[in-house]
C-alpha positions as a LaTeX table, in Angstrom:
\begin{tabular}{lrrr}
\hline
Residue & $x$ (\AA) & $y$ (\AA) & $z$ (\AA) \\
\hline
Met1 & 234.58 & $-31.06$ & 172.15 \\
Ser2 & 232.28 & $-29.09$ & 174.40 \\
Lys3 & 228.86 & $-27.67$ & 173.87 \\
Gln4 & 226.80 & $-24.70$ & 174.92 \\
Thr5 & 223.03 & $-24.82$ & 175.40 \\
Ala6 & 220.89 & $-21.75$ & 174.68 \\
Arg7 & 217.52 & $-21.28$ & 176.38 \\
Cys8 & 214.57 & $-20.17$ & 174.23 \\
Gly9 & 211.09 & $-19.57$ & 175.64 \\
Gly10 & 210.09 & $-22.28$ & 178.07 \\
Gly11 & 212.18 & $-25.01$ & 176.45 \\
Arg12 & 215.84 & $-25.60$ & 175.71 \\
Ile13 & 217.49 & $-25.41$ & 172.30 \\
Lys14 & 220.52 & $-27.60$ & 172.08 \\
Lys15 & 223.30 & $-25.95$ & 170.08 \\
Val16 & 226.58 & $-27.75$ & 169.81 \\
Phe17 & 229.42 & $-25.32$ & 169.09 \\
Pro18 & 232.72 & $-27.17$ & 168.55 \\
Ile19 & 235.54 & $-25.39$ & 170.33 \\
Asp20 & 237.83 & $-26.08$ & 167.40 \\
Lys21 & 237.60 & $-22.82$ & 165.48 \\
Leu22 & 238.48 & $-24.36$ & 162.11 \\
Thr23 & 235.67 & $-26.86$ & 162.38 \\
Met24 & 233.31 & $-24.06$ & 163.32 \\
Leu25 & 234.57 & $-21.92$ & 160.43 \\
Lys26 & 233.76 & $-24.64$ & 157.94 \\
Gln27 & 230.48 & $-25.77$ & 159.49 \\
Tyr28 & 228.87 & $-22.35$ & 160.00 \\
Phe29 & 230.63 & $-20.09$ & 157.51 \\
Gly30 & 231.56 & $-22.51$ & 154.74 \\
His31 & 235.31 & $-21.73$ & 154.64 \\
Ala32 & 238.07 & $-24.30$ & 154.91 \\
Gln33 & 240.70 & $-21.84$ & 156.09 \\
Phe34 & 241.01 & $-18.36$ & 157.52 \\
Arg35 & 241.71 & $-15.32$ & 155.40 \\
Pro36 & 244.67 & $-13.05$ & 156.21 \\
Gly37 & 244.29 & $-11.41$ & 159.62 \\
Gln38 & 241.19 & $-13.34$ & 160.70 \\
Glu39 & 242.82 & $-15.99$ & 162.87 \\
Glu40 & 245.06 & $-13.50$ & 164.69 \\
Leu41 & 242.08 & $-11.31$ & 165.58 \\
Ile42 & 239.89 & $-14.26$ & 166.62 \\
Asp43 & 242.62 & $-15.74$ & 168.83 \\
Ala44 & 243.15 & $-12.35$ & 170.51 \\
Ile45 & 239.43 & $-11.98$ & 171.24 \\
Leu46 & 239.16 & $-15.51$ & 172.63 \\
Ser47 & 242.15 & $-14.80$ & 174.90 \\
Gly48 & 240.41 & $-11.73$ & 176.33 \\
Arg49 & 242.24 & $-8.99$ & 174.37 \\
Asp50 & 240.62 & $-5.93$ & 172.80 \\
Val51 & 241.24 & $-5.69$ & 169.06 \\
Leu52 & 241.15 & $-3.27$ & 166.13 \\
Gly53 & 240.80 & $-4.84$ & 162.69 \\
Val54 & 241.25 & $-2.75$ & 159.54 \\
Met55 & 240.44 & $-5.00$ & 156.60 \\
Pro56 & 239.24 & $-4.15$ & 153.08 \\
Thr57 & 235.70 & $-4.86$ & 151.90 \\
Gly58 & 235.32 & $-8.56$ & 151.24 \\
Ala59 & 238.13 & $-9.60$ & 153.60 \\
Gly60 & 235.75 & $-11.24$ & 156.09 \\
Lys61 & 235.57 & $-8.76$ & 158.98 \\
Ser62 & 232.23 & $-10.07$ & 160.25 \\
Val63 & 233.61 & $-13.59$ & 160.79 \\
Cys64 & 236.21 & $-12.06$ & 163.15 \\
Tyr65 & 233.49 & $-11.23$ & 165.70 \\
Gln66 & 230.72 & $-13.68$ & 164.76 \\
Leu67 & 232.84 & $-16.79$ & 165.27 \\
Pro68 & 234.21 & $-15.85$ & 168.72 \\
Ala69 & 230.72 & $-14.73$ & 169.73 \\
Met70 & 229.61 & $-18.35$ & 169.36 \\
Met71 & 232.53 & $-19.65$ & 171.42 \\
Leu72 & 232.37 & $-17.13$ & 174.27 \\
Pro73 & 229.85 & $-17.49$ & 177.11 \\
Gly74 & 226.90 & $-15.16$ & 177.34 \\
Leu75 & 225.79 & $-12.56$ & 174.81 \\
Thr76 & 227.72 & $-10.57$ & 172.21 \\
Leu77 & 226.51 & $-7.06$ & 171.36 \\
Val78 & 227.26 & $-5.85$ & 167.84 \\
Ile79 & 226.99 & $-2.05$ & 167.48 \\
Ser80 & 226.06 & $-1.29$ & 163.89 \\
Pro81 & 225.09 & 2.00 & 162.20 \\
Leu82 & 222.38 & 0.94 & 159.71 \\
Ile83 & 219.09 & $-0.90$ & 160.15 \\
Ser84 & 219.42 & $-2.51$ & 156.72 \\
Leu85 & 222.91 & $-3.74$ & 157.59 \\
Met86 & 221.68 & $-5.28$ & 160.86 \\
Lys87 & 218.76 & $-7.03$ & 159.19 \\
Asp88 & 220.92 & $-8.45$ & 156.41 \\
Gln89 & 223.53 & $-9.80$ & 158.82 \\
Val90 & 220.94 & $-11.29$ & 161.18 \\
Ala91 & 219.19 & $-12.97$ & 158.25 \\
Ala92 & 222.50 & $-14.45$ & 157.06 \\
Leu93 & 223.31 & $-15.73$ & 160.56 \\
Glu94 & 219.89 & $-17.32$ & 160.97 \\
Gln95 & 220.31 & $-19.03$ & 157.61 \\
Ser96 & 223.55 & $-20.50$ & 158.97 \\
Gln97 & 221.73 & $-21.70$ & 162.11 \\
Ile98 & 223.42 & $-19.10$ & 164.32 \\
Pro99 & 220.96 & $-17.55$ & 166.84 \\
Ala100 & 220.89 & $-13.77$ & 166.41 \\
Ala101 & 218.52 & $-10.80$ & 166.61 \\
Cys102 & 218.56 & $-7.02$ & 166.32 \\
Ile103 & 217.19 & $-4.04$ & 168.23 \\
Asn104 & 216.36 & $-0.92$ & 166.20 \\
Ser105 & 213.67 & 1.67 & 165.56 \\
Ser106 & 211.88 & $-0.51$ & 163.00 \\
Leu107 & 210.55 & $-2.80$ & 165.77 \\
Ser108 & 207.21 & $-2.38$ & 167.50 \\
Leu109 & 207.00 & $-2.22$ & 171.29 \\
Ala110 & 205.81 & $-5.83$ & 171.40 \\
Glu111 & 208.74 & $-6.91$ & 169.22 \\
Tyr112 & 211.18 & $-5.08$ & 171.52 \\
Asp113 & 209.78 & $-6.93$ & 174.52 \\
Glu114 & 210.00 & $-10.27$ & 172.72 \\
Val115 & 213.64 & $-9.79$ & 171.74 \\
Tyr116 & 214.55 & $-8.72$ & 175.28 \\
Arg117 & 212.68 & $-11.68$ & 176.78 \\
Arg118 & 214.32 & $-14.23$ & 174.50 \\
Ala119 & 217.77 & $-12.68$ & 174.96 \\
Glu120 & 217.39 & $-12.85$ & 178.75 \\
Gln121 & 216.57 & $-16.57$ & 178.36 \\
Gly122 & 219.74 & $-17.15$ & 176.32 \\
Ala123 & 218.09 & $-17.60$ & 172.93 \\
Tyr124 & 220.70 & $-15.52$ & 171.08 \\
Lys125 & 224.47 & $-15.46$ & 170.80 \\
Leu126 & 224.57 & $-12.14$ & 168.93 \\
Leu127 & 222.37 & $-9.09$ & 169.37 \\
Tyr128 & 222.78 & $-6.21$ & 166.91 \\
Val129 & 221.99 & $-2.73$ & 168.19 \\
Ala130 & 222.20 & 0.84 & 166.86 \\
Pro131 & 224.47 & 3.22 & 168.82 \\
Glu132 & 221.52 & 5.54 & 169.50 \\
Arg133 & 219.87 & 2.73 & 171.50 \\
Leu134 & 222.72 & 2.36 & 174.01 \\
Gly135 & 221.66 & 5.22 & 176.28 \\
Thr136 & 217.94 & 4.38 & 176.51 \\
Glu137 & 216.55 & 3.28 & 179.88 \\
Asp138 & 215.01 & 0.05 & 178.59 \\
Phe139 & 218.25 & $-1.11$ & 176.97 \\
Leu140 & 220.40 & $-0.21$ & 179.96 \\
Ala141 & 218.02 & $-2.15$ & 182.22 \\
Phe142 & 218.23 & $-5.10$ & 179.85 \\
Val143 & 222.05 & $-5.29$ & 179.66 \\
Arg144 & 222.34 & $-5.10$ & 183.47 \\
Gly145 & 220.38 & $-8.34$ & 183.64 \\
Val146 & 222.34 & $-10.43$ & 181.12 \\
Gln147 & 225.94 & $-11.55$ & 180.73 \\
Val148 & 227.56 & $-9.39$ & 178.03 \\
Ser149 & 230.92 & $-11.01$ & 177.42 \\
Phe150 & 231.85 & $-9.35$ & 174.13 \\
Val151 & 231.08 & $-6.07$ & 172.32 \\
Ala152 & 231.92 & $-5.62$ & 168.63 \\
Val153 & 231.82 & $-2.15$ & 167.05 \\
Asp154 & 231.18 & $-2.46$ & 163.32 \\
Glu155 & 232.01 & 0.38 & 160.90 \\
Ala156 & 234.19 & 1.78 & 163.67 \\
His157 & 235.40 & 4.72 & 161.57 \\
Cys158 & 232.05 & 6.34 & 162.43 \\
Val159 & 233.46 & 7.11 & 165.90 \\
Ser160 & 236.17 & 9.37 & 164.51 \\
Gln161 & 235.60 & 13.02 & 163.74 \\
Trp162 & 238.40 & 12.67 & 161.17 \\
Gly163 & 236.72 & 9.81 & 159.31 \\
Gln164 & 233.95 & 9.87 & 156.74 \\
Asp165 & 230.41 & 9.10 & 157.97 \\
Phe166 & 231.12 & 10.47 & 161.46 \\
Arg167 & 228.22 & 9.63 & 163.80 \\
Pro168 & 228.10 & 11.60 & 167.07 \\
Ser169 & 226.11 & 8.73 & 168.63 \\
Tyr170 & 229.24 & 6.55 & 168.35 \\
Leu171 & 230.89 & 8.81 & 170.92 \\
Lys172 & 228.50 & 7.38 & 173.55 \\
Ile173 & 229.91 & 3.86 & 173.21 \\
Arg174 & 232.79 & 4.43 & 175.63 \\
Asp175 & 230.43 & 5.68 & 178.37 \\
Phe176 & 228.13 & 2.74 & 177.74 \\
Leu177 & 231.00 & 0.28 & 178.19 \\
Ala178 & 232.07 & 2.00 & 181.40 \\
Gly179 & 228.55 & 1.63 & 182.78 \\
Leu180 & 228.34 & $-2.15$ & 182.35 \\
Pro181 & 228.58 & $-4.26$ & 185.52 \\
Gln182 & 231.70 & $-5.91$ & 184.11 \\
Arg183 & 233.76 & $-4.64$ & 181.16 \\
Pro184 & 233.55 & $-7.08$ & 178.23 \\
Val185 & 236.13 & $-7.74$ & 175.54 \\
Val186 & 235.79 & $-4.94$ & 172.96 \\
Ser187 & 236.58 & $-5.12$ & 169.25 \\
Ala188 & 236.41 & $-2.52$ & 166.49 \\
Phe189 & 236.30 & $-3.20$ & 162.75 \\
Thr190 & 236.39 & $-1.02$ & 159.66 \\
Ala191 & 237.36 & $-1.26$ & 156.01 \\
Thr192 & 238.57 & 2.31 & 155.51 \\
Ala193 & 240.65 & 4.13 & 158.07 \\
Thr194 & 243.74 & 6.26 & 157.66 \\
Ala195 & 246.45 & 6.06 & 160.35 \\
Glu196 & 244.96 & 9.14 & 162.02 \\
Val197 & 241.47 & 7.61 & 162.08 \\
Gln198 & 242.85 & 4.34 & 163.48 \\
Glu199 & 244.43 & 6.18 & 166.41 \\
Asp200 & 241.21 & 8.09 & 167.00 \\
Ile201 & 239.23 & 4.83 & 167.10 \\
Leu202 & 241.56 & 3.46 & 169.79 \\
Thr203 & 241.16 & 6.65 & 171.86 \\
Gln204 & 237.43 & 7.25 & 171.43 \\
Leu205 & 236.47 & 3.65 & 172.23 \\
Gly206 & 239.01 & 3.35 & 175.05 \\
Leu207 & 240.43 & 0.06 & 173.76 \\
Gln208 & 242.78 & $-1.46$ & 176.34 \\
Asp209 & 246.12 & $-2.85$ & 175.18 \\
Pro210 & 244.54 & $-3.83$ & 171.85 \\
Val211 & 245.81 & $-6.20$ & 169.19 \\
Lys212 & 245.81 & $-4.15$ & 166.00 \\
Val213 & 245.69 & $-5.90$ & 162.63 \\
Val214 & 245.80 & $-3.95$ & 159.36 \\
Thr215 & 245.77 & $-6.44$ & 156.51 \\
Gly216 & 246.42 & $-3.83$ & 153.82 \\
Phe217 & 244.18 & $-1.92$ & 151.48 \\
Asp218 & 245.30 & $-3.25$ & 148.11 \\
Arg219 & 242.83 & $-5.33$ & 146.08 \\
Pro220 & 244.96 & $-6.61$ & 143.16 \\
Asn221 & 241.97 & $-8.02$ & 141.27 \\
Leu222 & 240.34 & $-4.59$ & 140.95 \\
Phe223 & 241.00 & $-2.40$ & 137.90 \\
Phe224 & 240.59 & 1.31 & 138.64 \\
Asp225 & 239.80 & 3.90 & 136.00 \\
Val226 & 238.57 & 7.51 & 135.84 \\
Arg227 & 236.77 & 8.80 & 132.75 \\
Arg228 & 236.05 & 12.49 & 132.10 \\
Pro229 & 233.33 & 12.48 & 129.41 \\
Glu230 & 231.62 & 15.58 & 128.05 \\
Lys231 & 228.34 & 13.65 & 128.33 \\
Lys232 & 227.99 & 10.87 & 130.85 \\
Gln233 & 224.88 & 9.08 & 129.61 \\
Pro234 & 226.26 & 7.78 & 126.28 \\
Leu235 & 229.44 & 6.56 & 127.96 \\
Leu236 & 227.49 & 4.87 & 130.77 \\
Leu237 & 225.29 & 3.04 & 128.26 \\
Ser238 & 228.36 & 1.94 & 126.33 \\
Leu239 & 230.10 & 0.66 & 129.47 \\
Val240 & 227.08 & $-1.25$ & 130.78 \\
Glu241 & 226.16 & $-2.63$ & 127.35 \\
Ala242 & 229.68 & $-4.05$ & 126.96 \\
Arg243 & 229.23 & $-5.81$ & 130.34 \\
Arg244 & 225.73 & $-7.23$ & 129.85 \\
Glu245 & 226.79 & $-10.67$ & 131.03 \\
Gln246 & 228.12 & $-9.31$ & 134.33 \\
Ser247 & 226.49 & $-8.18$ & 137.52 \\
Gly248 & 227.26 & $-4.57$ & 138.44 \\
Ile249 & 226.41 & $-1.55$ & 140.56 \\
Val250 & 225.99 & 2.02 & 139.31 \\
Tyr251 & 226.26 & 4.58 & 142.11 \\
Cys252 & 224.60 & 7.99 & 141.78 \\
Ala253 & 224.89 & 10.92 & 144.18 \\
Thr254 & 221.16 & 11.66 & 144.41 \\
Arg255 & 217.83 & 9.87 & 144.44 \\
Ala256 & 216.77 & 11.76 & 141.33 \\
Gly257 & 219.95 & 10.59 & 139.61 \\
Val258 & 219.15 & 6.98 & 140.52 \\
Glu259 & 215.68 & 7.26 & 139.00 \\
Lys260 & 216.98 & 8.87 & 135.83 \\
Val261 & 219.83 & 6.41 & 135.27 \\
Cys262 & 217.70 & 3.36 & 136.09 \\
Asp263 & 215.06 & 4.47 & 133.59 \\
Leu264 & 217.77 & 5.08 & 130.98 \\
Leu265 & 219.18 & 1.56 & 131.37 \\
Cys266 & 215.75 & $-0.08$ & 131.37 \\
Gln267 & 214.81 & 1.77 & 128.18 \\
Gln268 & 217.85 & 0.19 & 126.52 \\
Gly269 & 216.69 & $-3.27$ & 127.55 \\
Ile270 & 219.22 & $-3.66$ & 130.35 \\
Pro271 & 217.73 & $-5.51$ & 133.36 \\
Ala272 & 218.27 & $-2.87$ & 136.03 \\
Thr273 & 216.66 & $-2.07$ & 139.36 \\
Arg274 & 217.07 & 0.74 & 141.90 \\
Tyr275 & 217.72 & 1.39 & 145.58 \\
His276 & 217.67 & 4.59 & 147.62 \\
Ala277 & 216.35 & 5.83 & 150.95 \\
Gly278 & 213.32 & 7.44 & 149.31 \\
Leu279 & 211.82 & 4.07 & 148.40 \\
Ser280 & 209.57 & 2.19 & 150.80 \\
Ala281 & 210.96 & $-0.87$ & 152.53 \\
Ala282 & 208.36 & $-2.89$ & 150.62 \\
Glu283 & 210.07 & $-1.87$ & 147.36 \\
Arg284 & 213.70 & $-1.81$ & 148.50 \\
Arg285 & 213.72 & $-5.41$ & 149.73 \\
Pro286 & 212.39 & $-7.00$ & 146.48 \\
Asn287 & 214.75 & $-4.82$ & 144.44 \\
Gln288 & 217.69 & $-5.90$ & 146.56 \\
Asp289 & 216.67 & $-9.54$ & 146.27 \\
Asp290 & 216.31 & $-9.23$ & 142.48 \\
Phe291 & 219.90 & $-8.05$ & 142.31 \\
Gln292 & 221.19 & $-10.46$ & 144.95 \\
Tyr293 & 219.79 & $-13.47$ & 143.09 \\
Asp294 & 220.68 & $-12.22$ & 139.58 \\
Arg295 & 217.13 & $-11.61$ & 138.41 \\
Lys296 & 218.37 & $-8.07$ & 137.67 \\
Thr297 & 221.99 & $-7.69$ & 136.64 \\
Val298 & 222.45 & $-3.99$ & 137.42 \\
Met299 & 221.67 & $-2.15$ & 140.65 \\
Val300 & 221.43 & 1.65 & 140.37 \\
Ala301 & 221.72 & 3.13 & 143.84 \\
Thr302 & 222.80 & 5.87 & 146.19 \\
Asn303 & 225.35 & 5.14 & 148.89 \\
Ala304 & 222.44 & 3.82 & 151.00 \\
Phe305 & 223.00 & 0.51 & 149.19 \\
Gly306 & 225.88 & $-1.86$ & 149.67 \\
Met307 & 227.05 & $-1.84$ & 153.28 \\
Gly308 & 226.95 & $-5.44$ & 154.43 \\
Ile309 & 225.71 & $-6.75$ & 151.06 \\
Asp310 & 227.44 & $-10.07$ & 150.55 \\
Lys311 & 227.21 & $-10.53$ & 146.79 \\
Ser312 & 230.39 & $-12.09$ & 145.53 \\
Asn313 & 229.97 & $-11.90$ & 141.75 \\
Val314 & 229.81 & $-8.13$ & 141.20 \\
Gly315 & 231.96 & $-7.68$ & 138.10 \\
Phe316 & 231.91 & $-3.87$ & 137.94 \\
Val317 & 231.11 & $-0.80$ & 140.00 \\
Ile318 & 230.55 & 2.43 & 138.08 \\
His319 & 230.30 & 5.74 & 139.90 \\
Tyr320 & 228.10 & 8.02 & 137.80 \\
Asn321 & 229.02 & 10.82 & 140.20 \\
Met322 & 232.13 & 11.45 & 142.26 \\
Pro323 & 231.80 & 10.50 & 145.97 \\
Lys324 & 232.73 & 13.05 & 148.63 \\
Ser325 & 235.81 & 11.19 & 149.90 \\
Leu326 & 238.35 & 8.55 & 148.95 \\
Glu327 & 237.21 & 6.47 & 151.93 \\
Ala328 & 233.64 & 6.40 & 150.61 \\
Tyr329 & 234.84 & 5.70 & 147.07 \\
Tyr330 & 237.12 & 2.82 & 148.07 \\
Gln331 & 234.43 & 1.27 & 150.25 \\
Glu332 & 231.82 & 1.42 & 147.47 \\
Ala333 & 234.19 & 0.41 & 144.68 \\
Gly334 & 235.37 & $-2.47$ & 146.87 \\
Arg335 & 232.00 & $-4.19$ & 146.49 \\
Ala336 & 233.27 & $-5.40$ & 143.14 \\
Gly337 & 235.29 & $-8.59$ & 142.87 \\
Arg338 & 234.61 & $-10.05$ & 146.31 \\
Asp339 & 235.00 & $-13.51$ & 144.77 \\
Gly340 & 238.61 & $-12.68$ & 143.89 \\
Glu341 & 237.88 & $-12.60$ & 140.16 \\
Pro342 & 238.94 & $-9.60$ & 138.02 \\
Ala343 & 236.53 & $-6.69$ & 138.35 \\
Glu344 & 236.39 & $-3.04$ & 137.26 \\
Cys345 & 235.87 & 0.16 & 139.25 \\
Ile346 & 235.15 & 3.08 & 136.92 \\
Leu347 & 234.45 & 6.65 & 138.01 \\
Leu348 & 232.78 & 9.13 & 135.63 \\
Tyr349 & 234.01 & 12.56 & 136.68 \\
Gly350 & 232.41 & 15.88 & 135.81 \\
Gln351 & 232.96 & 19.34 & 137.25 \\
Gly352 & 229.34 & 19.43 & 138.44 \\
Asp353 & 230.15 & 16.55 & 140.78 \\
Val354 & 232.22 & 18.89 & 142.94 \\
Thr355 & 229.26 & 21.24 & 143.39 \\
Thr356 & 227.01 & 18.33 & 144.36 \\
Ala357 & 229.55 & 17.03 & 146.86 \\
Gln358 & 229.91 & 20.51 & 148.38 \\
Phe359 & 226.15 & 20.66 & 148.82 \\
Phe360 & 226.07 & 17.35 & 150.70 \\
Leu361 & 228.96 & 18.44 & 152.91 \\
Gln362 & 227.06 & 21.59 & 153.82 \\
Gln363 & 223.98 & 19.52 & 154.67 \\
Ala364 & 226.07 & 17.18 & 156.82 \\
Gly365 & 227.48 & 20.16 & 158.69 \\
Glu366 & 223.97 & 21.24 & 159.63 \\
Asn367 & 223.38 & 17.86 & 161.31 \\
His368 & 226.23 & 18.21 & 163.80 \\
Glu369 & 224.13 & 19.78 & 166.54 \\
Ala370 & 225.62 & 17.36 & 169.08 \\
Leu371 & 229.06 & 18.94 & 168.59 \\
Thr372 & 230.48 & 22.15 & 169.96 \\
Pro373 & 230.97 & 24.93 & 167.37 \\
Glu374 & 234.72 & 24.26 & 167.45 \\
Gln375 & 234.24 & 20.52 & 166.87 \\
Ala376 & 231.75 & 21.15 & 164.08 \\
Ala377 & 234.19 & 23.52 & 162.39 \\
Gln378 & 236.95 & 20.91 & 162.60 \\
Val379 & 234.72 & 18.24 & 161.08 \\
Gln380 & 233.72 & 20.52 & 158.22 \\
Tyr381 & 237.36 & 21.44 & 157.63 \\
Arg382 & 238.40 & 17.80 & 157.42 \\
Asp383 & 235.45 & 17.01 & 155.16 \\
Gln384 & 236.66 & 19.73 & 152.79 \\
Leu385 & 240.18 & 18.31 & 152.79 \\
Arg386 & 238.81 & 14.86 & 151.97 \\
Leu387 & 236.83 & 16.29 & 149.08 \\
Glu388 & 239.97 & 17.94 & 147.74 \\
Asp389 & 241.78 & 14.58 & 147.91 \\
Met390 & 238.91 & 13.00 & 146.01 \\
Val391 & 239.08 & 15.64 & 143.27 \\
Ala392 & 242.86 & 15.19 & 143.06 \\
Tyr393 & 242.32 & 11.46 & 142.48 \\
Cys394 & 239.93 & 12.22 & 139.63 \\
Lys395 & 242.41 & 14.57 & 137.98 \\
Thr396 & 245.70 & 12.77 & 138.52 \\
Lys397 & 247.72 & 11.28 & 135.67 \\
Ala398 & 249.68 & 9.13 & 138.12 \\
Cys399 & 248.89 & 5.54 & 139.06 \\
Leu400 & 245.33 & 5.42 & 140.45 \\
Arg401 & 246.00 & 2.45 & 142.70 \\
Gly402 & 249.06 & 4.24 & 144.04 \\
Lys403 & 246.98 & 7.34 & 144.74 \\
Leu404 & 244.54 & 5.28 & 146.82 \\
Leu405 & 247.25 & 3.42 & 148.70 \\
Asp406 & 249.11 & 6.69 & 149.38 \\
Tyr407 & 245.98 & 8.03 & 151.01 \\
Phe408 & 245.74 & 5.06 & 153.36 \\
Gly409 & 249.46 & 5.08 & 154.08 \\
Gln410 & 250.42 & 1.83 & 152.36 \\
Ala411 & 253.67 & 1.44 & 150.41 \\
His412 & 253.40 & 0.48 & 146.73 \\
Pro413 & 255.33 & 0.41 & 143.45 \\
Ala414 & 255.45 & 3.59 & 141.38 \\
Ala415 & 253.10 & 2.03 & 138.81 \\
Cys416 & 250.71 & $-0.90$ & 139.22 \\
Gly417 & 250.30 & $-1.63$ & 135.51 \\
His418 & 246.65 & $-2.40$ & 136.18 \\
Cys419 & 244.71 & 0.86 & 136.24 \\
Gly420 & 243.41 & 3.26 & 133.63 \\
Asn421 & 246.31 & 5.67 & 134.03 \\
Cys422 & 249.03 & 3.03 & 133.93 \\
Arg423 & 247.52 & 1.53 & 130.80 \\
Gly424 & 246.63 & 4.86 & 129.22 \\
Glu425 & 248.77 & 6.89 & 126.86 \\
Phe426 & 249.29 & 10.46 & 127.98 \\
Val427 & 251.13 & 13.00 & 125.86 \\
Thr428 & 253.10 & 15.74 & 127.62 \\
Glu429 & 252.77 & 19.06 & 125.79 \\
Asp430 & 254.37 & 22.43 & 126.51 \\
Ile431 & 251.53 & 24.98 & 126.75 \\
Thr432 & 253.61 & 27.84 & 128.12 \\
Arg433 & 252.76 & 30.05 & 125.13 \\
Gln434 & 249.00 & 29.42 & 125.47 \\
Ala435 & 249.13 & 30.09 & 129.22 \\
Gln436 & 250.91 & 33.40 & 128.58 \\
Ile437 & 248.17 & 34.42 & 126.12 \\
Val438 & 245.43 & 33.64 & 128.62 \\
Arg439 & 247.18 & 35.52 & 131.40 \\
Ser440 & 247.81 & 38.52 & 129.17 \\
Cys441 & 244.14 & 38.57 & 128.11 \\
Ile442 & 242.98 & 38.53 & 131.75 \\
Gln443 & 245.28 & 41.41 & 132.64 \\
Arg444 & 244.27 & 43.54 & 129.65 \\
Ile445 & 240.54 & 43.03 & 130.32 \\
His446 & 241.02 & 44.08 & 133.93 \\
Arg447 & 242.94 & 47.20 & 132.88 \\
Lys448 & 240.21 & 48.13 & 130.39 \\
Leu449 & 237.19 & 47.45 & 132.60 \\
Gly450 & 238.51 & 47.71 & 136.13 \\
Tyr451 & 237.12 & 44.31 & 137.11 \\
His452 & 237.57 & 40.64 & 136.20 \\
Val453 & 235.14 & 38.76 & 133.95 \\
Gly454 & 234.00 & 35.15 & 134.14 \\
Val455 & 235.42 & 32.14 & 132.33 \\
Ser456 & 232.63 & 32.14 & 129.73 \\
Leu457 & 233.28 & 35.71 & 128.56 \\
Leu458 & 237.05 & 35.23 & 128.75 \\
Thr459 & 236.77 & 32.17 & 126.48 \\
Lys460 & 234.73 & 34.15 & 123.95 \\
Val461 & 237.35 & 36.90 & 123.89 \\
Leu462 & 240.17 & 34.39 & 123.35 \\
Arg463 & 238.24 & 32.76 & 120.50 \\
Gly464 & 237.59 & 36.08 & 118.77 \\
Ser465 & 233.86 & 35.95 & 119.26 \\
Arg466 & 231.62 & 38.73 & 117.80 \\
Asp467 & 229.25 & 38.30 & 120.73 \\
Arg468 & 227.52 & 41.49 & 121.88 \\
Arg469 & 229.09 & 41.25 & 125.34 \\
Val470 & 232.55 & 41.22 & 123.75 \\
Leu471 & 231.88 & 44.09 & 121.35 \\
Ser472 & 229.97 & 46.21 & 123.89 \\
Pro473 & 230.96 & 45.24 & 127.44 \\
Arg474 & 228.86 & 46.28 & 130.41 \\
Pro475 & 229.62 & 49.56 & 132.16 \\
Gln476 & 231.99 & 49.41 & 135.05 \\
Pro477 & 230.32 & 48.85 & 138.47 \\
Pro478 & 230.52 & 51.70 & 141.02 \\
Ser479 & 233.43 & 51.79 & 143.44 \\
Arg480 & 233.03 & 50.71 & 147.06 \\
Ala481 & 233.07 & 54.36 & 148.12 \\
Gly482 & 229.94 & 54.93 & 146.03 \\
Ala483 & 231.48 & 57.24 & 143.42 \\
Pro484 & 230.95 & 56.05 & 139.82 \\
Leu485 & 234.06 & 54.96 & 137.95 \\
Pro486 & 234.78 & 56.23 & 134.46 \\
Ser487 & 232.80 & 54.30 & 131.85 \\
Pro488 & 234.83 & 51.93 & 129.69 \\
Pro489 & 235.14 & 52.69 & 125.98 \\
Arg490 & 232.25 & 51.28 & 123.90 \\
Thr491 & 234.05 & 50.79 & 120.61 \\
Pro492 & 234.11 & 47.35 & 118.98 \\
Ala493 & 237.74 & 47.11 & 120.06 \\
Ala494 & 236.83 & 47.57 & 123.70 \\
Leu495 & 238.04 & 44.09 & 124.63 \\
Pro496 & 241.28 & 42.57 & 123.36 \\
Arg497 & 240.87 & 39.70 & 120.91 \\
\hline
\end{tabular}
């Protein structure tokens, strides 16, 4: 055995860290053995190798850098994208008697100085920092005065322009590493990365001869299902009511949706709480704690909730709205069943979800000012492709688990037998005749009026409606040259029925 001693303030804090990694795993993290992929990644880091770990939510990615951080000399920097994620992980480490702190915009100037001072004295083994902080003068001056032996990049998919949640600030990490007095061991971890995104992570971070571990994306204990209700609220109430004894998350696309759904559940006597970025920190924290400690069984939230939340007994995740990508969906759905017990991931799909997702993609495109016009166009193009893949998942009749694993490039059986589509009963029906009728109606309307009509009017025509717009269609619009076109006939038989 050997020990390391960390300095804190004017005194010395004695911390004994057994070199035996299994003993440390049990003593500080409460696990008797490593999960798949963990030991290989930890051994590589301790031997001085860069690593890339792609492991599903709940697979224990954080242990892969937290444990070696305790065994390596000096300080470990953990680059993390969210303040809430940093705070949660630091709180969990402190509870396990592991010295850690974070640097982010929520700190006052005095708090910044205190963290820097204590870190310089060796009070911490891990320091969490946002990527935006890396280029600031005060942080660069700080890291030049301490021994940084290890850098871990969490949520590493944010560095890739081809991944969801792309953060331009992640592109500065490579330059930051190059500017350190001595290059540390570098690791990158993510739960959702296609093969293309994995290669981009290696390139953008400049990982050197890395050990790459992809443990697989399949979570056999999760049951996937997609529902397409005419009205979502009654179905949601039915689903949650049937799972009253379980803890669950309901994801909504907007803050307004969170408020509406939370109120709906509470009115039905379901103990629900809410979480979104529009709430004050003073409200978000108690709400999160109520859910974490089972005082409230249902959390209604936007995607601002969940990253880094270590709640093992989530029995279901319901998406009230469709996410904008399969990566986002799999990451959020994967917060169910972290204890290995059976859990359900149900998505309620409606056509309006596509419009909402398109709106958010457009907003995201406006925030890419750090990119060149060509780069921004590429990001928007890939975002659109991801949205199309998400919609295809919602509409497929094939195995849902297979659709997800196809996306991430993992082989799988043709049918899993454990998803809504595999268990459902679909009837194949020949609708050639109906399709011919619809096509013929579209063509005849265009010949009569000189322009195409919308779906609503077309449906009325096909159903034989006596609506005024069917019996007396609008005059034909003028041609592009400006000359009026002949008016269509105004008889009751003007449109085919």
